[in-house]
C-alpha positions as semicolon CSV with decimal commas, in nm:
position;residue;x (nm);y (nm);z (nm)
1;M;-3,952;1,268;7,809
2;S;-3,954;0,979;7,543
3;N;-3,664;0,758;7,434
4;N;-3,548;0,788;7,092
5;D;-3,696;0,506;6,868
6;S;-3,504;0,295;6,649
7;D;-3,766;0,389;6,378
8;S;-3,686;0,768;6,263
9;H;-4,080;0,791;6,187
10;T;-4,205;0,703;6,513
11;F;-4,295;0,909;6,815
12;D;-4,417;0,748;7,120
13;N;-4,554;0,444;6,939
14;T;-4,707;0,712;6,682
15;H;-4,582;0,653;6,333
16;A;-4,515;0,965;6,129
17;D;-4,582;1,001;5,747
18;I;-4,268;1,206;5,700
19;S;-3,944;1,256;5,899
20;V;-3,743;1,576;5,879
21;D;-3,413;1,604;6,022
22;A;-3,323;1,971;6,126
23;C;-3,040;1,882;6,354
24;G;-2,744;2,125;6,312
25;L;-2,974;2,403;6,157
26;F;-3,048;2,719;6,299
27;C;-3,349;2,964;6,319
28;P;-3,518;3,022;6,082
29;E;-3,397;2,704;5,874
30;P;-3,611;2,442;6,078
31;V;-3,939;2,641;6,018
32;M;-3,845;2,693;5,670
33;L;-3,821;2,316;5,641
34;L;-4,140;2,268;5,788
35;H;-4,306;2,521;5,559
36;N;-4,171;2,332;5,251
37;K;-4,264;1,995;5,370
38;F;-4,635;2,092;5,484
39;R;-4,677;2,227;5,136
40;D;-4,686;1,877;4,977
41;M;-4,873;1,702;5,254
42;Q;-5,239;1,624;5,288
43;A;-5,452;1,696;5,552
44;G;-5,428;1,458;5,818
45;D;-5,067;1,358;5,752
46;T;-4,801;1,381;6,028
47;L;-4,448;1,493;6,021
48;L;-4,183;1,422;6,299
49;M;-3,905;1,667;6,303
50;T;-3,587;1,668;6,480
51;A;-3,392;1,954;6,561
52;T;-3,109;2,075;6,793
53;D;-3,166;2,424;6,786
54;P;-3,339;2,547;7,099
55;S;-3,544;2,812;6,944
56;T;-3,758;2,552;6,789
57;T;-3,922;2,523;7,139
58;R;-4,075;2,843;7,058
59;D;-4,095;2,848;6,680
60;V;-4,275;2,506;6,611
61;P;-4,548;2,582;6,833
62;K;-4,592;2,923;6,668
63;F;-4,596;2,757;6,355
64;C;-4,866;2,521;6,451
65;L;-5,068;2,814;6,609
66;F;-5,030;3,044;6,332
67;L;-5,104;2,811;6,048
68;G;-5,368;2,609;6,233
69;H;-5,181;2,267;6,263
70;D;-5,172;2,036;6,532
71;L;-4,875;1,976;6,757
72;V;-4,936;1,661;6,872
73;A;-4,660;1,576;7,077
74;R;-4,280;1,709;7,179
75;D;-3,996;1,623;7,373
76;E;-3,640;1,670;7,442
77;Q;-3,334;1,449;7,526
78;D;-2,979;1,518;7,543
79;G;-3,028;1,838;7,328
80;V;-3,232;1,672;7,059
81;Y;-3,576;1,808;7,037
82;R;-3,853;1,626;6,872
83;Y;-4,183;1,738;6,744
84;L;-4,480;1,530;6,586
85;L;-4,726;1,754;6,385
86;R;-5,041;1,693;6,187
87;K;-5,171;1,907;5,901
88;S;-5,498;2,043;5,943
């Protein structure tokens, strides 16, 4: 597990181009946010999403698998899930 960084765009010393806060949202809203953000991103751009819904541990990897994006890293600390994704 990683410690939360002070920069909301950083995950394990990797800077994300976009940060999305899905804390407090429940399925399917976090994945809907991902779909909306990924539409405007360029290939190779990275996105850091934070969420509190445990279903994201299933939904985010499936989002990446089905759409061909990369799940670069993920962790959970104190009920907050973080995902670093890269648009393919």
